[in-house]
C-alpha positions as CSV (number, residue, x, y, z in Angstrom):
1,V,0.0,0.0,0.0
2,V,1.4,3.4,-1.0
3,T,0.3,6.4,0.9
4,N,1.4,10.0,0.4
5,R,1.3,13.1,2.4
6,T,-1.4,14.6,0.2
7,H,-4.0,11.9,0.9
8,I,-3.4,12.0,4.6
9,S,-3.6,15.7,4.7
10,N,-7.2,15.5,3.6
11,F,-8.0,13.8,6.9
12,C,-5.4,15.1,9.4
13,P,-4.8,18.6,10.7
14,K,-1.6,20.1,9.3
15,S,-0.1,20.4,12.8
16,A,-0.2,16.6,13.1
17,L,1.5,15.9,9.8
18,P,5.2,16.0,10.9
19,I,4.6,13.0,13.4
20,S,1.8,11.1,11.9
21,F,3.9,8.3,10.2
22,E,6.1,7.8,13.3
23,M,3.0,7.7,15.6
24,M,1.2,5.3,13.3
25,F,4.0,2.7,13.5
26,R,4.4,3.1,17.3
27,V,0.7,2.5,17.8
28,L,0.7,-0.6,15.5
29,A,3.7,-2.1,17.3
30,L,2.0,-1.5,20.7
31,V,-1.2,-3.1,19.6
32,A,0.7,-6.1,18.3
33,V,2.5,-6.7,21.6
34,L,-0.7,-6.4,23.6
35,S,-2.5,-8.8,21.4
36,L,0.2,-11.4,21.9
37,Q,0.1,-11.2,25.6
38,N,-3.6,-12.1,25.7
39,T,-3.6,-14.7,22.9
40,V,-5.4,-18.0,23.6
41,A,-3.5,-20.8,22.0
42,W,-4.5,-24.4,21.4
43,T,-1.9,-26.9,22.7
44,F,-1.9,-30.7,22.4
45,S,-1.5,-32.6,25.7
46,P,0.2,-36.0,25.1
47,T,-0.9,-37.3,28.4
48,N,-4.7,-37.3,27.7
49,S,-4.8,-36.8,23.9
50,R,-7.0,-33.7,24.3
51,F,-6.6,-30.2,23.1
52,T,-6.5,-27.6,25.9
53,T,-6.2,-23.9,25.9
54,S,-3.5,-22.0,27.6
55,R,-3.0,-18.2,28.0
56,N,0.2,-16.3,27.6
57,V,2.1,-18.8,25.4
58,L,5.2,-16.7,25.7
59,S,5.8,-17.8,29.3
60,P,3.9,-21.0,30.0
61,R,3.8,-22.4,33.5
62,V,5.2,-25.9,33.5
63,V,4.1,-28.3,36.3
64,S,6.0,-31.5,36.7
65,R,5.4,-34.4,39.1
66,S,8.4,-35.7,40.9
67,A,8.6,-39.5,41.2
68,L,8.8,-41.1,44.6
69,H,11.9,-43.2,44.8
70,M,11.3,-46.5,46.7
71,A,14.0,-48.9,47.8
72,L,11.8,-52.0,47.7
73,D,12.2,-55.3,46.0
74,Y,8.8,-56.8,45.5
75,N,10.3,-60.2,44.7
76,D,11.3,-60.3,48.4
77,P,8.7,-62.4,50.3
78,V,8.8,-60.0,53.3
79,V,8.1,-57.0,51.2
80,A,5.3,-58.8,49.2
81,E,3.6,-59.9,52.5
82,E,3.6,-56.4,53.9
83,F,2.4,-54.9,50.7
84,G,-0.5,-57.4,50.8
85,N,-1.4,-56.1,54.3
86,V,-1.4,-52.5,53.2
87,Q,-3.1,-53.0,49.8
88,M,-6.7,-53.2,51.2
89,M,-6.3,-50.1,53.4
90,D,-8.2,-46.9,52.8
91,F,-6.2,-43.8,51.8
92,D,-7.2,-42.0,55.0
93,D,-6.0,-44.9,57.2
94,V,-2.7,-45.0,55.3
95,E,-2.3,-41.2,55.6
96,A,-3.1,-41.4,59.4
97,E,-0.5,-44.1,60.1
98,L,2.2,-42.3,58.2
99,F,1.3,-39.1,60.0
100,E,1.7,-40.9,63.4
101,S,5.2,-41.8,62.3
102,G,5.9,-38.2,61.5
103,I,5.8,-38.6,57.7
104,P,3.3,-36.4,55.8
105,V,2.0,-37.7,52.5
106,P,3.2,-35.4,49.7
107,P,0.2,-33.3,48.2
108,M,0.7,-34.8,44.7
109,A,1.0,-38.4,45.9
110,N,-1.7,-40.8,44.8
111,D,-3.2,-43.8,46.6
112,M,-0.5,-46.2,45.5
113,D,2.4,-43.8,46.3
114,A,1.1,-43.5,49.9
115,K,0.8,-47.3,50.3
116,L,4.3,-47.9,49.0
117,M,5.5,-45.3,51.5
118,L,3.7,-47.1,54.3
119,V,5.2,-50.4,53.3
120,E,8.7,-49.0,53.6
121,V,8.0,-47.3,56.9
122,R,6.6,-50.5,58.4
123,L,9.6,-52.5,57.3
124,R,12.1,-50.0,58.6
125,K,10.3,-49.6,62.0
126,T,10.3,-53.4,62.5
127,G,13.8,-54.0,61.3
128,R,12.7,-56.1,58.3
129,M,13.9,-53.8,55.6
130,P,15.8,-55.9,53.1
131,G,19.5,-55.1,53.2
132,S,19.4,-53.2,56.5
133,A,21.4,-54.6,59.4
134,K,19.6,-55.1,62.6
135,K,20.6,-52.7,65.3
136,E,22.6,-54.5,68.0
137,E,21.1,-54.3,71.6
138,Q,23.3,-52.2,73.9
139,T,24.1,-54.1,77.1
140,T,26.8,-51.9,78.8
141,F,26.3,-48.4,80.0
142,S,28.5,-45.8,81.6
143,S,25.9,-44.8,84.2
144,E,22.4,-45.6,85.4
145,Y,21.2,-42.4,83.7
146,E,22.5,-43.6,80.3
147,K,20.9,-47.0,80.9
148,I,17.4,-45.6,81.7
149,M,17.6,-43.2,78.8
150,Y,18.3,-46.1,76.5
151,Q,15.7,-48.5,78.0
152,N,12.8,-46.3,79.1
153,P,11.1,-44.2,76.4
154,V,8.8,-42.5,78.9
155,F,11.7,-41.2,81.0
156,K,13.5,-40.1,77.9
157,E,10.4,-38.1,76.8
158,Y,10.3,-36.6,80.3
159,I,13.9,-35.4,80.0
160,R,13.2,-34.1,76.4
161,A,10.3,-32.0,77.8
162,L,12.5,-30.5,80.4
163,E,15.1,-29.5,77.8
164,E,12.5,-28.0,75.5
165,R,11.2,-25.6,78.2
166,G,14.8,-24.8,79.4
167,D,14.4,-26.3,82.9
168,I,18.1,-27.3,83.2
169,N,17.9,-27.4,87.0
170,S,15.2,-30.1,87.0
171,K,17.1,-32.1,84.4
172,N,20.2,-32.0,86.6
173,V,18.2,-33.2,89.6
174,A,16.9,-36.1,87.4
175,V,20.4,-37.1,86.4
176,E,21.7,-37.1,90.0
177,Y,18.5,-38.9,91.3
178,V,18.9,-41.7,88.8
179,N,22.6,-42.2,89.5
180,D,22.3,-41.8,93.3
181,P,18.8,-41.5,94.7
182,K,19.7,-41.2,98.4
183,S,22.2,-38.4,97.9
184,A,19.8,-36.6,95.5
185,K,17.0,-36.7,98.1
186,V,19.2,-35.2,100.7
187,R,20.3,-32.4,98.5
188,Y,17.1,-31.6,96.7
189,G,14.3,-33.3,98.7
190,E,12.9,-30.0,100.1
191,D,13.2,-27.6,97.1
192,Y,12.4,-30.2,94.4
193,K,10.0,-32.5,96.1
194,S,7.4,-32.4,93.3
195,T,10.1,-32.8,90.6
196,I,11.4,-35.9,92.3
197,R,7.9,-37.4,92.3
198,D,7.6,-36.7,88.6
199,I,11.0,-38.3,88.1
200,E,10.0,-41.5,90.0
201,R,6.8,-41.8,88.0
202,A,8.7,-41.5,84.7
203,M,11.2,-44.1,85.9
204,K,8.5,-46.6,86.8
205,A,6.2,-46.0,83.9
206,P,5.9,-48.8,81.4
207,P,6.6,-48.0,77.7
208,P,3.6,-46.9,75.7
209,V,1.8,-49.7,73.8
210,L,0.5,-48.6,70.4
211,T,0.1,-51.9,68.6
212,K,-1.0,-55.5,69.4
213,S,2.5,-56.7,68.4
214,L,5.4,-56.7,71.0
215,S,9.0,-57.5,70.9
216,F,10.4,-59.3,73.9
217,S,13.8,-60.1,75.3
218,G,15.0,-61.6,78.6
219,F,13.0,-64.7,79.3
220,P,15.3,-67.5,80.5
221,A,16.4,-69.8,77.7
222,N,15.7,-72.9,79.8
223,M,12.0,-72.0,79.6
224,G,12.1,-73.1,75.9
225,E,9.9,-71.7,73.2
226,M,6.8,-73.5,74.4
227,G,7.2,-72.4,78.0
228,C,7.6,-68.7,76.9
229,K,4.6,-68.9,74.6
230,M,2.4,-70.4,77.4
231,T,3.5,-67.7,79.8
232,L,2.3,-65.0,77.4
233,E,-0.8,-66.9,76.4
234,A,-1.8,-66.8,80.1
235,I,-2.4,-63.1,79.6
236,G,-4.5,-63.3,76.4
237,E,-5.0,-65.0,73.1
238,I,-2.0,-64.9,70.8
239,V,-2.3,-64.5,67.0
240,S,1.4,-65.1,66.2
241,F,4.6,-66.0,68.1
242,E,8.3,-66.2,67.2
243,C,11.1,-67.0,69.5
244,E,14.8,-67.8,69.5
245,E,17.7,-68.0,71.9
246,S,20.2,-65.1,72.0
247,D,23.7,-65.7,70.8
248,D,25.2,-63.6,73.6
249,F,23.1,-64.5,76.7
250,P,21.0,-67.5,77.8
251,I,17.8,-65.7,77.2
252,L,15.0,-65.8,74.7
253,T,14.1,-63.0,72.3
254,G,11.3,-62.7,69.8
255,T,8.0,-61.2,68.9
256,V,4.4,-61.8,69.9
257,E,1.1,-60.5,68.5
258,F,-2.0,-60.5,70.7
259,E,-5.5,-60.6,69.4
260,D,-6.4,-57.6,71.7
261,I,-4.3,-54.5,72.2
262,E,-5.4,-54.5,75.9
263,D,-3.7,-57.8,76.4
264,A,-0.5,-56.4,74.9
265,K,-0.7,-53.6,77.4
266,K,-1.2,-56.0,80.3
267,A,1.9,-58.0,79.1
268,V,4.1,-54.9,79.1
269,E,2.7,-53.8,82.5
270,Q,3.2,-57.2,84.1
271,Y,6.6,-58.2,82.6
272,N,8.5,-55.2,81.3
273,G,11.5,-54.5,83.7
274,M,11.0,-57.7,85.7
275,D,14.3,-59.3,86.8
276,M,14.3,-63.0,85.8
277,G,17.6,-63.7,87.5
278,M,19.6,-63.8,84.3
279,G,21.5,-60.6,84.9
280,T,19.2,-58.6,82.6
281,A,15.6,-57.3,83.0
282,L,12.8,-58.4,80.8
283,K,12.1,-55.9,78.0
284,L,8.7,-55.8,76.2
285,Q,7.8,-53.0,73.8
286,S,5.6,-52.2,70.8
287,V,6.7,-52.9,67.3
């Protein structure tokens, strides 16, 4: 298209003629840029074979899903068995159990992702994760305080609570009381009477029972597997029972699952911490 000043002068005032061509191109360029910013474009989505619309094709927002990396071998019978236990659970139950273990389900995780996470968590918590070495039981301690911190989760939680609120004095009283109760009562009996009562309750409290399954250690080896099982069956009906003799001491170790969680609690309350005359105390706790 050829235009000349004569034609334009018929429509524009003479005062505008010196800048009319420059202004025209600036306006056209601005309109072109603005139109691109609000363009609606059709894009093909390979994941669902549908056409979708997306605005601002100059700077599209890319959303990608990160894969959950699981270290599980489903050819392993232990893994396959646990996966079968988790398979029929509802998503809400899976999420709740993971949350109790301090593991939130990622927002973009689907039902299967969450179940695979739970399988791995259960295997790790029970020491059945393939390729993971079982943690050795500590049997020697530098002090009574170190021993009770290792063996008594209730007392350990009590000390943690003191540390969180900055009550260092009460913690020091607890350390001295565990290592030398008589001396601690003489020194702190008047000023820390209520604190000492709390310390004693924490020391005597049985470990919390959260499941129907317990691990046990400390029954005399001469009881034999049958004698150990009969002892625990006297408390309540047993669903499963495994037992073996320790390589280090003449004691029995193993796991037991009760039909009722209340029976599991009774077993811990009755036997945990009991001295069976083998140099070590019985230890029962949830798994």
